[in-house]
C-alpha positions in Angstrom: 0.5 -1.8 9.0 -1.9 0.6 10.6 -4.0 0.3 13.7 -3.4 -2.6 16.3 -0.4 -4.3 15.1 1.0 -7.6 16.1 4.4 -8.9 17.3 5.5 -12.7 17.1 3.5 -13.8 20.3 0.2 -12.4 18.8 0.9 -14.2 15.7 1.9 -17.1 16.9 -1.6 -17.2 18.8 -3.3 -16.6 16.1 -1.4 -19.0 13.7 -1.1 -22.1 15.7 0.5 -25.9 16.2 -1.2 -26.8 13.2 0.5 -24.0 11.4 3.4 -24.2 12.6 3.8 -27.5 12.0 3.4 -26.7 8.1 6.6 -25.1 7.8 10.2 -26.2 7.4 11.3 -26.8 11.2 14.3 -23.7 9.7 10.9 -21.3 9.0 9.2 -22.5 12.0 12.3 -21.7 14.2 12.3 -18.2 12.4 9.2 -17.3 13.2 9.3 -18.1 16.6 12.5 -15.7 17.3 10.7 -12.9 15.1 9.5 -10.0 17.0 7.1 -9.2 13.4 5.8 -10.6 10.6 5.5 -8.9 7.0 3.9 -9.4 3.5 5.5 -9.0 0.4 4.9 -9.4 -3.2 7.8 -10.7 -5.2 9.3 -12.0 -8.6 11.1 -14.7 -8.4 14.5 -16.1 -10.5 12.5 -18.3 -12.9 9.7 -14.9 -13.4 7.0 -16.1 -12.1 5.7 -14.4 -8.9 4.1 -14.7 -5.6 3.8 -13.3 -2.0 5.2 -14.2 0.7 5.3 -13.8 5.0 8.7 -12.4 6.3 10.0 -12.6 9.7 11.8 -8.3 10.8 14.9 -10.1 9.6 14.4 -10.8 6.6 14.0 -14.2 6.2 10.9 -15.7 3.8 9.1 -17.9 6.4 6.6 -18.8 3.8 5.3 -18.2 0.5 2.2 -18.9 -2.2 2.7 -18.7 -6.1 0.5 -15.8 -7.4 -1.4 -15.7 -11.2 1.1 -12.8 -11.7 2.2 -9.9 -10.5 1.3 -7.9 -7.2 1.7 -4.3 -6.3 -0.1 -4.0 -2.5 -1.3 -5.8 0.1 -3.8 -5.6 2.3 -4.3 -7.9 5.9 -6.8 -8.8 8.0 -6.4 -10.9 11.2 -6.9 -14.2 9.4 -5.9 -13.1 5.3 -3.9 -11.5 3.6 -5.1 -9.8 0.1 -2.3 -9.3 -2.8 -3.7 -6.8 -5.5 -2.8 -8.0 -9.5 -0.3 -4.4 -10.6 -2.6 -1.9 -12.8 -4.2 -3.0 -15.0 -4.1 -6.7 -13.0 -7.5 -8.3 -13.0 -6.8 -10.6 -9.9 -7.0 -10.4 -6.5 -5.2 -13.0 -4.4 -6.5 -13.7 -0.8 -4.6 -15.9 1.2 -5.0 -17.6 4.6 -2.1 -16.4 6.9 -2.3 -20.0 8.0 -2.2 -22.0 5.8 -5.3 -23.9 6.6 -8.1 -22.8 3.6 -7.3 -22.8 0.0 -6.2 -19.7 -1.1 -9.2 -17.3 -3.5 -8.8 -15.6 -6.5 -11.4 -12.9 -7.3 -11.6 -11.6 -10.9 -12.3 -8.5 -12.1 -15.8 -7.7 -13.9 -16.2 -6.9 -17.4 -15.5 -3.6 -18.1 -13.1 -3.1 -14.7 -9.1 -4.0 -13.7 -7.8 -3.0 -10.4 -5.3 -0.2 -9.4 -3.2 -2.5 -7.2 -4.2 -1.6 -3.6 -6.8 -2.2 -1.0 -7.8 -2.8 2.6 -9.6 -4.6 5.1 -12.7 -2.7 7.1 -11.9 -3.2 10.4 -14.1 -5.8 11.6 -12.2 -8.2 8.7 -16.1 -9.0 7.3 -15.3 -6.5 4.1 -12.7 -6.0 1.4 -12.8 -2.7 0.1 -10.5 -3.0 -3.7 -9.6 0.4 -6.2 -10.6 -0.5 -9.1 -11.4 1.7 -12.6 -14.1 1.8 -14.8 -12.2 2.1 -17.6 -15.3 2.4 -20.5 -16.2 5.6 -18.5 -12.7 6.7 -17.2 -14.3 7.0 -13.4 -12.2 5.1 -10.6 -14.9 3.0 -8.1 -14.2 1.4 -5.1 -15.3 -2.7 -5.1 -16.6 -4.0 -2.4 -16.0 -7.8 -1.5 -17.9 -10.2 1.1 -15.0 -11.4 3.6 -17.3 -14.1 5.2 -18.5 -15.7 1.9 -15.5 -16.4 -0.7 -15.1 -12.6 -1.2 -17.9 -12.6 -3.5 -18.6 -8.9 -4.9 -21.5 -7.3 -2.9 -21.3 -3.6 -4.4 -19.3 -0.8 -5.7 -19.2 3.0 -4.6 -17.9 5.6 -6.6 -14.6 6.7 -5.5 -14.8 10.4 -6.2 -11.7 10.9 -9.1 -10.0 9.5 -11.7 -7.0 6.8 -11.8 -7.7 6.0 -8.3 -4.6 4.4 -6.6 -4.5 3.5 -2.7 -7.1 3.7 -0.3 -7.5 2.7 3.4 -10.8 2.7 6.1 -10.4 5.0 9.2 -10.0 3.2 12.3 -13.6 3.5 13.5 -14.4 1.8 10.1 -16.7 4.9 9.2 -14.8 6.7 6.3 -13.1 5.5 3.2 -10.1 7.1 2.6 -8.8 7.6 -1.4 -5.9 8.6 -2.9 -7.3 9.6 -6.8 -3.7 10.2 -8.7 -5.8 11.7 -11.9 -4.2 9.9 -14.3 -6.5 8.2 -17.1 -5.6 4.8 -18.3 -7.0 2.3 -20.2 -5.7 -1.5 -20.6 -6.1 -0.5 -24.8 -3.2 1.1 -23.8 -1.4 -1.0 -21.2 -0.1 1.6 -18.9 0.1 4.5 -20.8 -0.8 8.0 -19.0 -3.2 9.3 -21.3 -3.9 13.4 -19.8 -1.5 14.8 -18.5 -1.9 17.7 -19.6 -5.2 18.0 -17.5 -4.7 15.8 -14.4 -7.1 15.9 -11.8 -5.5 14.5 -9.0 -7.8 14.9 -5.3 -7.9 13.3 -2.1 -11.1 11.8 -0.8 -13.5 11.3 2.4 -15.9 9.2 1.2 -18.9 7.3 4.0 -17.8 3.6 4.3 -21.7 2.6 4.6 -23.0 4.4 1.6 -20.2 5.8 -0.6 -21.9 8.9 -0.5 -19.2 11.8 -0.6 -17.6 13.4 3.4 -14.8 15.4 1.2 -13.2 16.0 -1.5 -9.7 17.9 -1.9 -8.3 19.2 -5.1 -4.8 20.0 -5.9 -4.7 23.7 -6.6 -3.6 24.5 -10.9 0.2 24.7 -9.8 0.2 21.0 -8.5 -2.1 19.2 -10.9 1.0 16.9 -12.3 1.3 16.1 -9.0 -0.1 12.4 -8.4 -1.4 11.6 -5.0 -0.7 8.1 -5.0 -0.7 6.0 -1.8 -1.2 7.0 2.0 -1.6 5.8 6.0 -2.8 7.4 9.2 -0.9 8.0 12.2 -2.3 7.9 15.8 -4.1 11.4 16.0 -6.3 9.7 12.4 -4.4 12.4 10.5 -3.9 11.6 7.0 -0.6 11.2 5.3 -0.3 10.9 1.5 2.8 10.6 -0.9 3.0 12.1 -4.8 4.9 11.5 -7.5 5.2 14.5 -10.3 4.9 14.4 -14.2 5.9 17.2 -15.0 9.2 18.7 -16.3 12.2 16.8 -14.1 13.3 20.5 -12.7 10.7 21.0 -11.1 10.9 20.7 -7.7 6.7 20.2 -6.1 6.1 19.5 -3.0 5.3 15.1 -2.8 4.5 15.0 0.9 1.8 16.3 2.9 -1.1 15.1 5.4 -5.2 16.7 6.4 -7.7 15.1 8.5 -11.2 15.3 8.4 -12.1 19.1 8.4 -8.6 20.4 7.8 -7.2 21.8 4.6 -4.2 20.0 2.3 -1.2 20.5 4.6 2.5 20.1 2.5 5.6 19.2 4.1 8.5 21.6 2.9 11.3 20.1 2.6 14.9 21.2 2.4 15.7 21.4 -1.3 18.3 19.0 -1.2 15.4 16.4 0.5 13.2 17.0 -2.5 15.9 16.8 -5.1 16.8 13.3 -4.0 13.4 12.1 -4.6 13.9 12.1 -7.8 9.8 13.6 -8.0 8.5 10.2 -6.9 7.8 9.3 -3.8 7.1 5.1 -4.2 5.7 4.9 -0.2 4.8 6.2 2.6 3.9 4.7 5.8 3.7 5.9 9.6 5.1 4.4 13.2 2.7 5.4 15.1 4.3 5.0 18.3 7.7 6.7 17.3 5.7 9.3 15.7 7.4 8.9 12.9 6.5 8.9 9.2 8.8 7.0 6.4 8.7 7.3 2.4 10.6 5.6 -0.2 11.8 6.7 -3.7 13.1 4.4 -6.1 13.5 6.6 -8.4 15.8 8.7 -6.3 17.1 5.3 -4.9 17.0 6.9 -0.6 14.7 6.0 2.3 13.6 9.5 4.1 12.3 10.0 7.6 10.0 12.9 9.5 8.9 13.3 12.6 4.7 13.3 12.2 4.3 16.2 14.2 6.9 18.6 13.2 7.5 16.9 9.5 10.9 18.3 9.8 13.4 15.6 8.7 14.6 13.1 11.2 16.8 11.0 8.8 17.5 10.1 4.7 19.0 6.6 4.4 20.7 5.6 0.7 18.6 2.8 -0.2 19.3 1.9 -4.5 16.1 -0.1 -6.1 14.4 1.5 -2.9 10.4 -0.4 -3.0 8.6 -0.9 0.5 8.4 0.7 4.1 6.5 0.0 6.6 6.6 0.3 11.1 8.8 -1.6 12.4 9.9 -1.8 15.7 12.1 1.1 15.9 12.0 3.4 13.0 11.1 1.4 9.2 11.8 -1.7 8.0 12.3 -1.0 3.9 13.1 -3.3 1.4 14.4 -3.3 -2.7 14.0 -4.3 -5.9 16.4 -6.7 -5.6 15.6 -8.4 -2.8 16.9 -6.8 0.3 14.8 -6.8 3.3 16.6 -4.9 6.5 20.0 -6.3 6.1 18.7 -9.5 4.9 19.6 -10.2 1.1 17.2 -12.9 -0.5 17.0 -14.2 -4.2 14.0 -13.1 -5.2 12.8 -9.4 -5.9 10.8 -7.5 -3.7 7.8 -6.1 -5.2 6.8 -2.2 -4.3 5.0 -2.6 -1.0 5.6 -4.6 2.2 3.1 -4.5 4.9 3.7 -5.5 8.7 0.7 -7.8 9.4 -1.5 -6.3 11.7 
């Protein structure tokens, strides 16, 4: 979704004739005509789970079966990683060209995955957000993509309830959204500390894990859980939140910051904030168009902002809203009930979609 996004021609060049030959004729033709390629997790009508590659018109090009429900995804030039939904225990890594058998990474003892991760810009490392639940601390697991995704270490996330994370374009910084919510797999998905949450946004050294900056939310916003992030063309970090306090409150849910900068919250019109239902489920930046897009499954809406001014450019009804990713013009969106832009599939798309980069 970030950095050097690929179009259909780049994808076909990387995939090659062998990959195209592995597809059904209809899928191959769809891919040839596509201008962009996306990936998302899904639930099939029979209750099984998988991940799919899609053309920008929403048609499925190929799919793989997953051992359970996925949440977020990450991609490198050759691989796509699907992360189990919290408190899941697997990362499923598959080859874009379908030439190499998938790899399943299992969480080590005392850990579970939080549903997100990111490749280093050179594709050699995969970072994954994890929960050290016995010690109630977020961690970032390091996996060697050149050696079967062997776990080679871990860094502290410098917070709790670690959710989304990313890497700066130059590969030097880890960008971490610590939602501040304590959980433990013994209690399923129950949130254990809503009266004393500790949300934060962290910059850490990607080589050492050392803390570079930590932005803790003020006391008045302690129940605003910092969840998802994306970067704009200037390296500014956009973040999106969900609120765990009273429904009648209307706290800010979207903001941005950069290294050495304080957090800046976007002051949305009250009617737009209300429409989000105190829950932003996904965020994406369209660097070329200078736009930021968010979706809210709670409110059933999508909102597009001008990245320079923070002003609302567009709002739309999106029932069962799920993922959002950059498109050639604006954004591609998905829904839990199987819609991707104007296409309708029989699967249920999961929370996030990514544009392969």
